[in-house]
All heavy atoms as a GROMACS GRO file, in nm:
protein
  591
    1MET      N    1   0.084  -0.118   0.000
    1MET     CA    2   0.000   0.000   0.000
    1MET      C    3   0.088   0.124   0.000
    1MET      O    4   0.187   0.132   0.071
    1MET     CB    5  -0.089  -0.003   0.125
    1MET     CG    6  -0.173   0.116   0.143
    1MET     SD    7  -0.343   0.062   0.146
    1MET     CE    8  -0.425   0.214   0.128
    2VAL      N    9   0.051   0.221  -0.081
    2VAL     CA   10   0.127   0.346  -0.090
    2VAL      C   11   0.100   0.429   0.034
    2VAL      O   12  -0.014   0.449   0.073
    2VAL     CB   13   0.088   0.425  -0.216
    2VAL    CG1   14   0.159   0.558  -0.220
    2VAL    CG2   15   0.118   0.344  -0.341
    3GLY      N   16   0.206   0.478   0.099
    3GLY     CA   17   0.190   0.562   0.217
    3GLY      C   18   0.220   0.707   0.186
    3GLY      O   19   0.313   0.737   0.113
    4PHE      N   20   0.139   0.797   0.238
    4PHE     CA   21   0.157   0.940   0.218
    4PHE      C   22   0.175   1.009   0.351
    4PHE      O   23   0.111   0.974   0.449
    4PHE     CB   24   0.035   1.002   0.149
    4PHE     CG   25   0.020   0.964   0.005
    4PHE    CD1   26  -0.056   0.855  -0.031
    4PHE    CD2   27   0.082   1.038  -0.094
    4PHE    CE1   28  -0.070   0.820  -0.164
    4PHE    CE2   29   0.068   1.004  -0.227
    4PHE     CZ   30  -0.008   0.895  -0.262
    5THR      N   31   0.261   1.109   0.356
    5THR     CA   32   0.274   1.199   0.468
    5THR      C   33   0.211   1.331   0.426
    5THR      O   34   0.255   1.391   0.328
    5THR     CB   35   0.421   1.220   0.505
    5THR    OG1   36   0.481   1.094   0.531
    5THR    CG2   37   0.434   1.312   0.624
    6CYS      N   38   0.105   1.373   0.496
    6CYS     CA   39   0.032   1.493   0.456
    6CYS      C   40   0.035   1.597   0.567
    6CYS      O   41   0.024   1.564   0.685
    6CYS     CB   42  -0.114   1.459   0.424
    6CYS     SG   43  -0.132   1.342   0.289
    7THR      N   44   0.050   1.724   0.527
    7THR     CA   45   0.047   1.836   0.620
    7THR      C   46  -0.027   1.951   0.555
    7THR      O   47  -0.041   1.956   0.433
    7THR     CB   48   0.188   1.883   0.657
    7THR    OG1   49   0.256   1.922   0.537
    7THR    CG2   50   0.267   1.775   0.728
    8GLY      N   51  -0.076   2.044   0.633
    8GLY     CA   52  -0.134   2.166   0.580
    8GLY      C   53  -0.285   2.166   0.577
    8GLY      O   54  -0.350   2.064   0.595
    9THR      N   55  -0.339   2.286   0.558
    9THR     CA   56  -0.482   2.307   0.546
    9THR      C   57  -0.504   2.412   0.438
    9THR      O   58  -0.416   2.438   0.359
    9THR     CB   59  -0.541   2.356   0.681
    9THR    OG1   60  -0.476   2.478   0.718
    9THR    CG2   61  -0.525   2.253   0.790
   10GLY      N   62  -0.621   2.475   0.438
   10GLY     CA   63  -0.647   2.578   0.338
   10GLY      C   64  -0.698   2.516   0.210
   10GLY      O   65  -0.807   2.464   0.205
   11GLU      N   66  -0.616   2.516   0.106
   11GLU     CA   67  -0.655   2.458  -0.022
   11GLU      C   68  -0.648   2.306  -0.018
   11GLU      O   69  -0.666   2.239  -0.119
   11GLU     CB   70  -0.567   2.510  -0.135
   11GLU     CG   71  -0.590   2.656  -0.166
   11GLU     CD   72  -0.504   2.704  -0.282
   11GLU    OE1   73  -0.440   2.621  -0.350
   11GLU    OE2   74  -0.500   2.824  -0.303
   12GLY      N   75  -0.620   2.250   0.097
   12GLY     CA   76  -0.609   2.106   0.111
   12GLY      C   77  -0.470   2.068   0.153
   12GLY      O   78  -0.376   2.146   0.145
   13PRO      N   79  -0.454   1.946   0.201
   13PRO     CA   80  -0.323   1.904   0.248
   13PRO      C   81  -0.224   1.886   0.134
   13PRO      O   82  -0.263   1.859   0.022
   13PRO     CB   83  -0.352   1.770   0.317
   13PRO     CG   84  -0.475   1.721   0.253
   13PRO     CD   85  -0.555   1.842   0.216
   14ARG      N   86  -0.099   1.905   0.166
   14ARG     CA   87   0.010   1.875   0.073
   14ARG      C   88   0.066   1.741   0.117
   14ARG      O   89   0.100   1.722   0.234
   14ARG     CB   90   0.118   1.982   0.079
   14ARG     CG   91   0.066   2.120   0.046
   14ARG     CD   92   0.032   2.130  -0.103
   14ARG     NE   93  -0.011   2.264  -0.136
   14ARG     CZ   94  -0.125   2.292  -0.198
   14ARG    NH1   95  -0.206   2.195  -0.231
   14ARG    NH2   96  -0.157   2.415  -0.226
   15CYS      N   97   0.075   1.649   0.025
   15CYS     CA   98   0.116   1.512   0.060
   15CYS      C   99   0.243   1.474  -0.014
   15CYS      O  100   0.264   1.513  -0.128
   15CYS     CB  101   0.005   1.414   0.025
   15CYS     SG  102  -0.152   1.451   0.106
   16ILE      N  103   0.325   1.395   0.053
   16ILE     CA  104   0.447   1.341  -0.005
   16ILE      C  105   0.435   1.190  -0.008
   16ILE      O  106   0.403   1.127   0.093
   16ILE     CB  107   0.571   1.382   0.077
   16ILE    CG1  108   0.584   1.534   0.080
   16ILE    CG2  109   0.697   1.317   0.022
   16ILE    CD1  110   0.689   1.585   0.176
   17CYS      N  111   0.459   1.132  -0.123
   17CYS     CA  112   0.449   0.987  -0.139
   17CYS      C  113   0.577   0.922  -0.088
   17CYS      O  114   0.686   0.974  -0.106
   17CYS     CB  115   0.428   0.954  -0.286
   17CYS     SG  116   0.413   0.779  -0.319
   18GLY      N  117   0.562   0.805  -0.027
   18GLY     CA  118   0.678   0.733   0.026
   18GLY      C  119   0.742   0.638  -0.074
   18GLY      O  120   0.841   0.574  -0.042
   19LEU      N  121   0.687   0.624  -0.195
   19LEU     CA  122   0.741   0.533  -0.295
   19LEU      C  123   0.782   0.609  -0.421
   19LEU      O  124   0.730   0.715  -0.450
   19LEU     CB  125   0.636   0.429  -0.336
   19LEU     CG  126   0.585   0.335  -0.228
   19LEU    CD1  127   0.475   0.247  -0.285
   19LEU    CD2  128   0.698   0.251  -0.175
   20THR      N  129   0.874   0.551  -0.497
   20THR     CA  130   0.913   0.608  -0.626
   20THR      C  131   0.920   0.494  -0.726
   20THR      O  132   1.003   0.407  -0.708
   20THR     CB  133   1.049   0.678  -0.616
   20THR    OG1  134   1.044   0.772  -0.510
   20THR    CG2  135   1.083   0.749  -0.743
   21PRO      N  136   0.835   0.488  -0.829
   21PRO     CA  137   0.726   0.579  -0.857
   21PRO      C  138   0.616   0.567  -0.753
   21PRO      O  139   0.608   0.467  -0.681
   21PRO     CB  140   0.675   0.538  -0.995
   21PRO     CG  141   0.708   0.394  -1.006
   21PRO     CD  142   0.835   0.376  -0.926
   22CYS      N  143   0.532   0.665  -0.749
   22CYS     CA  144   0.430   0.674  -0.645
   22CYS      C  145   0.305   0.597  -0.685
   22CYS      O  146   0.201   0.654  -0.718
   22CYS     CB  147   0.396   0.821  -0.621
   22CYS     SG  148   0.289   0.844  -0.480
   23ILE      N  149   0.316   0.464  -0.685
   23ILE     CA  150   0.204   0.375  -0.714
   23ILE      C  151   0.239   0.238  -0.657
   23ILE      O  152   0.355   0.197  -0.656
   23ILE     CB  153   0.175   0.367  -0.866
   23ILE    CG1  154   0.047   0.289  -0.893
   23ILE    CG2  155   0.293   0.314  -0.943
   23ILE    CD1  156  -0.003   0.298  -1.034
   24ASP      N  157   0.141   0.170  -0.607
   24ASP     CA  158   0.160   0.036  -0.551
   24ASP      C  159   0.214  -0.056  -0.660
   24ASP      O  160   0.163  -0.058  -0.773
   24ASP     CB  161   0.028  -0.016  -0.497
   24ASP     CG  162   0.045  -0.138  -0.410
   24ASP    OD1  163   0.101  -0.238  -0.459
   24ASP    OD2  164   0.000  -0.135  -0.294
   25GLY      N  165   0.316  -0.135  -0.630
   25GLY     CA  166   0.377  -0.226  -0.726
   25GLY      C  167   0.283  -0.331  -0.783
   25GLY      O  168   0.310  -0.390  -0.888
   26THR      N  169   0.169  -0.353  -0.716
   26THR     CA  170   0.068  -0.446  -0.765
   26THR      C  171   0.022  -0.409  -0.906
   26THR      O  172  -0.019  -0.494  -0.984
   26THR     CB  173  -0.055  -0.446  -0.670
   26THR    OG1  174  -0.011  -0.480  -0.540
   26THR    CG2  175  -0.162  -0.541  -0.717
   27PHE      N  176   0.029  -0.281  -0.940
   27PHE     CA  177  -0.021  -0.233  -1.068
   27PHE      C  178   0.082  -0.243  -1.180
   27PHE      O  179   0.059  -0.195  -1.289
   27PHE     CB  180  -0.072  -0.089  -1.054
   27PHE     CG  181  -0.187  -0.080  -0.959
   27PHE    CD1  182  -0.170  -0.030  -0.832
   27PHE    CD2  183  -0.313  -0.124  -0.997
   27PHE    CE1  184  -0.276  -0.023  -0.744
   27PHE    CE2  185  -0.420  -0.119  -0.910
   27PHE     CZ  186  -0.402  -0.068  -0.782
   28GLY      N  187   0.195  -0.305  -1.153
   28GLY     CA  188   0.294  -0.328  -1.257
   28GLY      C  189   0.385  -0.209  -1.281
   28GLY      O  190   0.379  -0.109  -1.210
   29PRO      N  191   0.471  -0.221  -1.383
   29PRO     CA  192   0.566  -0.115  -1.411
   29PRO      C  193   0.496   0.017  -1.447
   29PRO      O  194   0.399   0.015  -1.521
   29PRO     CB  195   0.647  -0.166  -1.529
   29PRO     CG  196   0.598  -0.301  -1.560
   29PRO     CD  197   0.480  -0.331  -1.475
   30THR      N  198   0.548   0.126  -1.395
   30THR     CA  199   0.490   0.258  -1.420
   30THR      C  200   0.602   0.356  -1.449
   30THR      O  201   0.700   0.364  -1.374
   30THR     CB  202   0.409   0.306  -1.297
   30THR    OG1  203   0.306   0.211  -1.271
   30THR    CG2  204   0.348   0.442  -1.320
   31GLN      N  205   0.588   0.432  -1.557
   31GLN     CA  206   0.686   0.535  -1.592
   31GLN      C  207   0.674   0.653  -1.496
   31GLN      O  208   0.566   0.684  -1.448
   31GLN     CB  209   0.660   0.586  -1.735
   31GLN     CG  210   0.679   0.481  -1.841
   31GLN     CD  211   0.824   0.438  -1.852
   31GLN    OE1  212   0.915   0.521  -1.846
   31GLN    NE2  213   0.846   0.309  -1.866
   32PHE      N  214   0.785   0.721  -1.471
   32PHE     CA  215   0.786   0.844  -1.392
   32PHE      C  216   0.739   0.956  -1.484
   32PHE      O  217   0.821   1.027  -1.541
   32PHE     CB  218   0.926   0.877  -1.342
   32PHE     CG  219   0.979   0.783  -1.239
   32PHE    CD1  220   1.006   0.651  -1.271
   32PHE    CD2  221   1.001   0.827  -1.111
   32PHE    CE1  222   1.056   0.565  -1.177
   32PHE    CE2  223   1.052   0.741  -1.016
   32PHE     CZ  224   1.079   0.609  -1.049
   33ASN      N  225   0.609   0.969  -1.503
   33ASN     CA  226   0.558   1.067  -1.596
   33ASN      C  227   0.413   1.097  -1.563
   33ASN      O  228   0.357   1.040  -1.469
   33ASN     CB  229   0.570   1.015  -1.740
   33ASN     CG  230   0.594   1.127  -1.839
   33ASN    OD1  231   0.529   1.231  -1.830
   33ASN    ND2  232   0.686   1.107  -1.931
   34ASP      N  233   0.353   1.186  -1.641
   34ASP     CA  234   0.212   1.220  -1.623
   34ASP      C  235   0.123   1.117  -1.692
   34ASP      O  236   0.156   1.070  -1.801
   34ASP     CB  237   0.183   1.358  -1.684
   34ASP     CG  238   0.248   1.470  -1.605
   34ASP    OD1  239   0.228   1.474  -1.482
   34ASP    OD2  240   0.317   1.554  -1.666
   35TYR      N  241   0.010   1.087  -1.628
   35TYR     CA  242  -0.090   0.996  -1.682
   35TYR      C  243  -0.225   1.067  -1.679
   35TYR      O  244  -0.260   1.131  -1.580
   35TYR     CB  245  -0.101   0.869  -1.597
   35TYR     CG  246   0.012   0.772  -1.618
   35TYR    CD1  247   0.137   0.796  -1.564
   35TYR    CD2  248  -0.008   0.655  -1.690
   35TYR    CE1  249   0.242   0.707  -1.581
   35TYR    CE2  250   0.096   0.565  -1.708
   35TYR     CZ  251   0.220   0.591  -1.653
   35TYR     OH  252   0.322   0.502  -1.671
   36TRP      N  253  -0.300   1.054  -1.787
   36TRP     CA  254  -0.433   1.113  -1.793
   36TRP      C  255  -0.530   1.042  -1.702
   36TRP      O  256  -0.526   0.921  -1.685
   36TRP     CB  257  -0.489   1.104  -1.936
   36TRP     CG  258  -0.428   1.198  -2.032
   36TRP    CD1  259  -0.355   1.165  -2.143
   36TRP    CD2  260  -0.432   1.340  -2.028
   36TRP    NE1  261  -0.314   1.279  -2.207
   36TRP    CE2  262  -0.361   1.388  -2.138
   36TRP    CE3  263  -0.490   1.432  -1.940
   36TRP    CZ2  264  -0.346   1.523  -2.165
   36TRP    CZ3  265  -0.475   1.567  -1.968
   36TRP    CH2  266  -0.404   1.611  -2.078
   37SER      N  267  -0.624   1.118  -1.647
   37SER     CA  268  -0.742   1.059  -1.584
   37SER      C  269  -0.854   1.067  -1.688
   37SER      O  270  -0.837   1.126  -1.794
   37SER     CB  271  -0.782   1.137  -1.458
   37SER     OG  272  -0.849   1.256  -1.493
   38ALA      N  273  -0.968   1.012  -1.657
   38ALA     CA  274  -1.083   1.020  -1.749
   38ALA      C  275  -1.170   1.140  -1.717
   38ALA      O  276  -1.274   1.158  -1.778
   38ALA     CB  277  -1.165   0.892  -1.739
   39THR      N  278  -1.126   1.224  -1.623
   39THR     CA  279  -1.209   1.334  -1.575
   39THR      C  280  -1.167   1.466  -1.638
   39THR      O  281  -1.056   1.513  -1.617
   39THR     CB  282  -1.199   1.345  -1.422
   39THR    OG1  283  -1.230   1.218  -1.365
   39THR    CG2  284  -1.294   1.450  -1.368
   40SER      N  285  -1.258   1.525  -1.716
   40SER     CA  286  -1.232   1.656  -1.775
   40SER      C  287  -1.242   1.764  -1.668
   40SER      O  288  -1.301   1.744  -1.563
   40SER     CB  289  -1.335   1.685  -1.885
   40SER     OG  290  -1.316   1.596  -1.991
   41TYR      N  291  -1.185   1.881  -1.698
   41TYR     CA  292  -1.186   1.993  -1.604
   41TYR      C  293  -1.284   2.099  -1.649
   41TYR      O  294  -1.256   2.217  -1.652
   41TYR     CB  295  -1.044   2.050  -1.592
   41TYR     CG  296  -1.026   2.138  -1.471
   41TYR    CD1  297  -1.029   2.086  -1.345
   41TYR    CD2  298  -1.004   2.274  -1.486
   41TYR    CE1  299  -1.012   2.167  -1.234
   41TYR    CE2  300  -0.988   2.357  -1.376
   41TYR     CZ  301  -0.991   2.301  -1.250
   41TYR     OH  302  -0.975   2.382  -1.141
   42VAL      N  303  -1.404   2.058  -1.690
   42VAL     CA  304  -1.509   2.151  -1.730
   42VAL      C  305  -1.596   2.179  -1.610
   42VAL      O  306  -1.602   2.096  -1.519
   42VAL     CB  307  -1.595   2.094  -1.847
   42VAL    CG1  308  -1.514   2.085  -1.972
   42VAL    CG2  309  -1.656   1.961  -1.812
   43PRO      N  310  -1.660   2.292  -1.597
   43PRO     CA  311  -1.678   2.396  -1.696
   43PRO      C  312  -1.568   2.501  -1.695
   43PRO      O  313  -1.573   2.595  -1.775
   43PRO     CB  314  -1.811   2.459  -1.657
   43PRO     CG  315  -1.812   2.449  -1.509
   43PRO     CD  316  -1.743   2.317  -1.478
   44TYR      N  317  -1.470   2.489  -1.608
   44TYR     CA  318  -1.369   2.595  -1.594
   44TYR      C  319  -1.275   2.604  -1.712
   44TYR      O  320  -1.244   2.713  -1.759
   44TYR     CB  321  -1.291   2.576  -1.464
   44TYR     CG  322  -1.381   2.570  -1.344
   44TYR    CD1  323  -1.403   2.452  -1.276
   44TYR    CD2  324  -1.447   2.684  -1.300
   44TYR    CE1  325  -1.487   2.448  -1.166
   44TYR    CE2  326  -1.532   2.681  -1.190
   44TYR     CZ  327  -1.552   2.561  -1.124
   44TYR     OH  328  -1.636   2.558  -1.017
   45TYR      N  329  -1.223   2.492  -1.757
   45TYR     CA  330  -1.128   2.490  -1.868
   45TYR      C  331  -1.167   2.380  -1.967
   45TYR      O  332  -1.111   2.272  -1.963
   45TYR     CB  333  -0.985   2.466  -1.819
   45TYR     CG  334  -0.931   2.577  -1.734
   45TYR    CD1  335  -0.927   2.565  -1.595
   45TYR    CD2  336  -0.881   2.693  -1.792
   45TYR    CE1  337  -0.876   2.668  -1.517
   45TYR    CE2  338  -0.830   2.795  -1.713
   45TYR     CZ  339  -0.829   2.782  -1.576
   45TYR     OH  340  -0.778   2.882  -1.499
   46PRO      N  341  -1.261   2.406  -2.056
   46PRO     CA  342  -1.295   2.305  -2.157
   46PRO      C  343  -1.169   2.267  -2.237
   46PRO      O  344  -1.087   2.353  -2.268
   46PRO     CB  345  -1.397   2.375  -2.246
   46PRO     CG  346  -1.453   2.484  -2.160
   46PRO     CD  347  -1.340   2.527  -2.071
   47GLY      N  348  -1.154   2.141  -2.266
   47GLY     CA  349  -1.034   2.096  -2.338
   47GLY      C  350  -0.919   2.061  -2.246
   47GLY      O  351  -0.810   2.030  -2.292
   48TYR      N  352  -0.943   2.066  -2.114
   48TYR     CA  353  -0.842   2.026  -2.016
   48TYR      C  354  -0.894   1.907  -1.935
   48TYR      O  355  -1.014   1.889  -1.923
   48TYR     CB  356  -0.810   2.141  -1.919
   48TYR     CG  357  -0.715   2.242  -1.975
   48TYR    CD1  358  -0.753   2.326  -2.080
   48TYR    CD2  359  -0.586   2.254  -1.925
   48TYR    CE1  360  -0.665   2.418  -2.133
   48TYR    CE2  361  -0.497   2.347  -1.978
   48TYR     CZ  362  -0.538   2.428  -2.081
   48TYR     OH  363  -0.450   2.520  -2.133
   49ALA      N  364  -0.803   1.829  -1.881
   49ALA     CA  365  -0.841   1.714  -1.799
   49ALA      C  366  -0.742   1.698  -1.685
   49ALA      O  367  -0.631   1.752  -1.689
   49ALA     CB  368  -0.845   1.586  -1.884
   50TRP      N  369  -0.784   1.625  -1.582
   50TRP     CA  370  -0.698   1.596  -1.468
   50TRP      C  371  -0.592   1.494  -1.508
   50TRP      O  372  -0.617   1.405  -1.589
   50TRP     CB  373  -0.778   1.541  -1.351
   50TRP     CG  374  -0.859   1.645  -1.283
   50TRP    CD1  375  -0.993   1.669  -1.297
   50TRP    CD2  376  -0.811   1.743  -1.191
   50TRP    NE1  377  -1.031   1.775  -1.220
   50TRP    CE2  378  -0.922   1.823  -1.153
   50TRP    CE3  379  -0.686   1.773  -1.138
   50TRP    CZ2  380  -0.910   1.928  -1.064
   50TRP    CZ3  381  -0.675   1.878  -1.048
   50TRP    CH2  382  -0.786   1.954  -1.012
   51LEU      N  383  -0.474   1.505  -1.449
   51LEU     CA  384  -0.368   1.407  -1.468
   51LEU      C  385  -0.295   1.387  -1.336
   51LEU      O  386  -0.305   1.468  -1.244
   51LEU     CB  387  -0.273   1.450  -1.579
   51LEU     CG  388  -0.214   1.591  -1.573
   51LEU    CD1  389  -0.080   1.591  -1.504
   51LEU    CD2  390  -0.202   1.647  -1.713
   52VAL      N  391  -0.224   1.277  -1.327
   52VAL     CA  392  -0.144   1.248  -1.207
   52VAL      C  393  -0.001   1.220  -1.251
   52VAL      O  394   0.022   1.156  -1.353
   52VAL     CB  395  -0.202   1.129  -1.125
   52VAL    CG1  396  -0.201   1.000  -1.206
   52VAL    CG2  397  -0.126   1.109  -0.995
   53TYR      N  398   0.093   1.273  -1.175
   53TYR     CA  399   0.235   1.250  -1.200
   53TYR      C  400   0.280   1.142  -1.102
   53TYR      O  401   0.286   1.165  -0.981
   53TYR     CB  402   0.315   1.378  -1.181
   53TYR     CG  403   0.464   1.358  -1.194
   53TYR    CD1  404   0.520   1.322  -1.316
   53TYR    CD2  405   0.548   1.373  -1.086
   53TYR    CE1  406   0.655   1.301  -1.330
   53TYR    CE2  407   0.684   1.354  -1.097
   53TYR     CZ  408   0.737   1.318  -1.220
   53TYR     OH  409   0.871   1.297  -1.233
   54PHE      N  410   0.309   1.023  -1.154
   54PHE     CA  411   0.345   0.912  -1.066
   54PHE      C  412   0.487   0.921  -1.012
   54PHE      O  413   0.528   0.837  -0.932
   54PHE     CB  414   0.323   0.778  -1.136
   54PHE     CG  415   0.179   0.736  -1.138
   54PHE    CD1  416   0.110   0.726  -1.256
   54PHE    CD2  417   0.113   0.706  -1.020
   54PHE    CE1  418  -0.023   0.688  -1.257
   54PHE    CE2  419  -0.020   0.668  -1.020
   54PHE     CZ  420  -0.088   0.659  -1.139
   55GLY      N  421   0.564   1.020  -1.052
   55GLY     CA  422   0.695   1.040  -0.992
   55GLY      C  423   0.684   1.077  -0.845
   55GLY      O  424   0.764   1.033  -0.763
   56ASP      N  425   0.580   1.158  -0.810
   56ASP     CA  426   0.563   1.197  -0.670
   56ASP      C  427   0.418   1.193  -0.623
   56ASP      O  428   0.389   1.227  -0.510
   56ASP     CB  429   0.621   1.337  -0.646
   56ASP     CG  430   0.551   1.447  -0.726
   56ASP    OD1  431   0.446   1.420  -0.789
   56ASP    OD2  432   0.601   1.560  -0.726
   57GLY      N  433   0.325   1.153  -0.710
   57GLY     CA  434   0.185   1.142  -0.670
   57GLY      C  435   0.106   1.271  -0.681
   57GLY      O  436  -0.010   1.276  -0.641
   58SER      N  437   0.165   1.375  -0.737
   58SER     CA  438   0.094   1.502  -0.748
   58SER      C  439  -0.011   1.498  -0.860
   58SER      O  440  -0.001   1.418  -0.953
   58SER     CB  441   0.192   1.617  -0.772
   58SER     OG  442   0.263   1.598  -0.894
   59VAL      N  443  -0.112   1.583  -0.848
   59VAL     CA  444  -0.216   1.594  -0.950
   59VAL      C  445  -0.217   1.736  -1.006
   59VAL      O  446  -0.176   1.830  -0.939
   59VAL     CB  447  -0.356   1.556  -0.896
   59VAL    CG1  448  -0.361   1.410  -0.857
   59VAL    CG2  449  -0.396   1.645  -0.780
   60ASP      N  450  -0.264   1.748  -1.130
   60ASP     CA  451  -0.268   1.877  -1.197
   60ASP      C  452  -0.369   1.867  -1.309
   60ASP      O  453  -0.434   1.764  -1.325
   60ASP     CB  454  -0.129   1.910  -1.252
   60ASP     CG  455  -0.107   2.060  -1.272
   60ASP    OD1  456  -0.205   2.137  -1.270
   60ASP    OD2  457   0.010   2.098  -1.291
   61ILE      N  458  -0.382   1.972  -1.388
   61ILE     CA  459  -0.462   1.966  -1.510
   61ILE      C  460  -0.371   1.992  -1.628
   61ILE      O  461  -0.264   2.052  -1.613
   61ILE     CB  462  -0.580   2.067  -1.510
   61ILE    CG1  463  -0.529   2.210  -1.496
   61ILE    CG2  464  -0.680   2.033  -1.403
   61ILE    CD1  465  -0.635   2.316  -1.522
   62GLY      N  466  -0.411   1.945  -1.745
   62GLY     CA  467  -0.333   1.968  -1.865
   62GLY      C  468  -0.423   1.975  -1.986
   62GLY      O  469  -0.533   1.920  -1.986
   63SER      N  470  -0.376   2.045  -2.087
   63SER     CA  471  -0.450   2.055  -2.212
   63SER      C  472  -0.460   1.917  -2.276
   63SER      O  473  -0.362   1.843  -2.283
   63SER     CB  474  -0.379   2.151  -2.308
   63SER     OG  475  -0.438   2.144  -2.436
   64GLU      N  476  -0.580   1.884  -2.323
   64GLU     CA  477  -0.600   1.754  -2.386
   64GLU      C  478  -0.525   1.741  -2.517
   64GLU      O  479  -0.520   1.634  -2.576
   64GLU     CB  480  -0.750   1.727  -2.404
   64GLU     CG  481  -0.820   1.709  -2.270
   64GLU     CD  482  -0.971   1.697  -2.281
   64GLU    OE1  483  -1.027   1.722  -2.391
   64GLU    OE2  484  -1.033   1.663  -2.180
   65SER      N  485  -0.460   1.849  -2.562
   65SER     CA  486  -0.378   1.841  -2.683
   65SER      C  487  -0.238   1.786  -2.652
   65SER      O  488  -0.164   1.753  -2.744
   65SER     CB  489  -0.365   1.980  -2.748
   65SER     OG  490  -0.294   2.068  -2.662
   66PHE      N  491  -0.202   1.775  -2.524
   66PHE     CA  492  -0.072   1.720  -2.485
   66PHE      C  493  -0.074   1.568  -2.491
   66PHE      O  494  -0.179   1.506  -2.473
   66PHE     CB  495  -0.034   1.762  -2.342
   66PHE     CG  496  -0.016   1.910  -2.325
   66PHE    CD1  497  -0.035   1.967  -2.200
   66PHE    CD2  498   0.021   1.993  -2.429
   66PHE    CE1  499  -0.018   2.103  -2.180
   66PHE    CE2  500   0.037   2.129  -2.411
   66PHE     CZ  501   0.019   2.184  -2.286
   67ASN      N  502   0.042   1.508  -2.513
   67ASN     CA  503   0.055   1.362  -2.513
   67ASN      C  504   0.110   1.316  -2.379
   67ASN      O  505   0.224   1.350  -2.344
   67ASN     CB  506   0.150   1.316  -2.625
   67ASN     CG  507   0.091   1.340  -2.761
   67ASN    OD1  508  -0.027   1.314  -2.783
   67ASN    ND2  509   0.172   1.388  -2.854
   68PHE      N  510   0.030   1.243  -2.303
   68PHE     CA  511   0.072   1.183  -2.177
   68PHE      C  512   0.037   1.036  -2.179
   68PHE      O  513  -0.034   0.989  -2.267
   68PHE     CB  514   0.005   1.251  -2.057
   68PHE     CG  515   0.046   1.394  -2.036
   68PHE    CD1  516  -0.049   1.495  -2.030
   68PHE    CD2  517   0.178   1.429  -2.021
   68PHE    CE1  518  -0.013   1.627  -2.010
   68PHE    CE2  519   0.217   1.561  -2.001
   68PHE     CZ  520   0.120   1.660  -1.996
   69TYR      N  521   0.085   0.962  -2.081
   69TYR     CA  522   0.056   0.820  -2.069
   69TYR      C  523  -0.090   0.799  -2.028
   69TYR      O  524  -0.154   0.890  -1.975
   69TYR     CB  525   0.145   0.755  -1.963
   69TYR     CG  526   0.289   0.739  -2.007
   69TYR    CD1  527   0.382   0.838  -1.986
   69TYR    CD2  528   0.331   0.621  -2.068
   69TYR    CE1  529   0.515   0.822  -2.025
   69TYR    CE2  530   0.462   0.604  -2.106
   69TYR     CZ  531   0.553   0.705  -2.086
   69TYR     OH  532   0.684   0.688  -2.124
   70VAL      N  533  -0.138   0.677  -2.050
   70VAL     CA  534  -0.270   0.635  -2.002
   70VAL      C  535  -0.255   0.496  -1.941
   70VAL      O  536  -0.158   0.426  -1.968
   70VAL     CB  537  -0.376   0.631  -2.115
   70VAL    CG1  538  -0.403   0.769  -2.170
   70VAL    CG2  539  -0.337   0.535  -2.225
   71ARG      N  540  -0.350   0.460  -1.856
   71ARG     CA  541  -0.356   0.326  -1.798
   71ARG      C  542  -0.493   0.271  -1.821
   71ARG      O  543  -0.592   0.344  -1.808
   71ARG     CB  544  -0.328   0.330  -1.646
   71ARG     CG  545  -0.187   0.373  -1.612
   71ARG     CD  546  -0.159   0.347  -1.467
   71ARG     NE  547  -0.144   0.207  -1.442
   71ARG     CZ  548  -0.026   0.147  -1.424
   71ARG    NH1  549   0.083   0.215  -1.432
   71ARG    NH2  550  -0.020   0.019  -1.399
   72ALA      N  551  -0.502   0.145  -1.856
   72ALA     CA  552  -0.632   0.082  -1.873
   72ALA      C  553  -0.688   0.048  -1.735
   72ALA      O  554  -0.620  -0.010  -1.651
   72ALA     CB  555  -0.618  -0.044  -1.956
   73VAL      N  556  -0.810   0.090  -1.709
   73VAL     CA  557  -0.878   0.059  -1.584
   73VAL      C  558  -1.020   0.015  -1.616
   73VAL      O  559  -1.071   0.038  -1.726
   73VAL     CB  560  -0.881   0.181  -1.488
   73VAL    CG1  561  -0.742   0.221  -1.447
   73VAL    CG2  562  -0.952   0.298  -1.552
   74ARG      N  563  -1.086  -0.044  -1.520
   74ARG     CA  564  -1.225  -0.082  -1.541
   74ARG      C  565  -1.307  -0.036  -1.424
   74ARG      O  566  -1.255  -0.015  -1.314
   74ARG     CB  567  -1.240  -0.231  -1.563
   74ARG     CG  568  -1.212  -0.315  -1.441
   74ARG     CD  569  -1.237  -0.460  -1.470
   74ARG     NE  570  -1.225  -0.536  -1.347
   74ARG     CZ  571  -1.219  -0.665  -1.343
   74ARG    NH1  572  -1.224  -0.734  -1.455
   74ARG    NH2  573  -1.208  -0.729  -1.230
   75GLY      N  574  -1.436  -0.022  -1.447
   75GLY     CA  575  -1.528   0.021  -1.342
   75GLY      C  576  -1.551  -0.088  -1.241
   75GLY      O  577  -1.491  -0.195  -1.246
   76SER      N  578  -1.645  -0.061  -1.150
   76SER     CA  579  -1.674  -0.158  -1.044
   76SER      C  580  -1.731  -0.286  -1.102
   76SER      O  581  -1.790  -0.289  -1.210
   76SER     CB  582  -1.772  -0.096  -0.945
   76SER     OG  583  -1.891  -0.062  -1.011
   77LEU      N  584  -1.713  -0.392  -1.028
   77LEU     CA  585  -1.760  -0.525  -1.073
   77LEU      C  586  -1.907  -0.542  -1.052
   77LEU      O  587  -1.970  -0.500  -0.966
   77LEU     CB  588  -1.684  -0.634  -0.999
   77LEU     CG  589  -1.533  -0.632  -1.023
   77LEU    CD1  590  -1.464  -0.732  -0.932
   77LEU    CD2  591  -1.503  -0.665  -1.168
   0.00000   0.00000   0.00000
């Protein structure tokens, strides 16, 4: 299980991942790079979506015109 150390308040806690890359090894090899989520960032920025950087576990948004990694996932059983 991935462990995080989190501190802070306000806009939310700031967390530091204890693993590099920041993902449980159960999910197989992972590049230290940005990966797209399936969640768009509308209505604020149409054409943008959430992404996660598995190098440190941080999240951000990026233009959907950028090329980032993806992971195949499935919904609930």
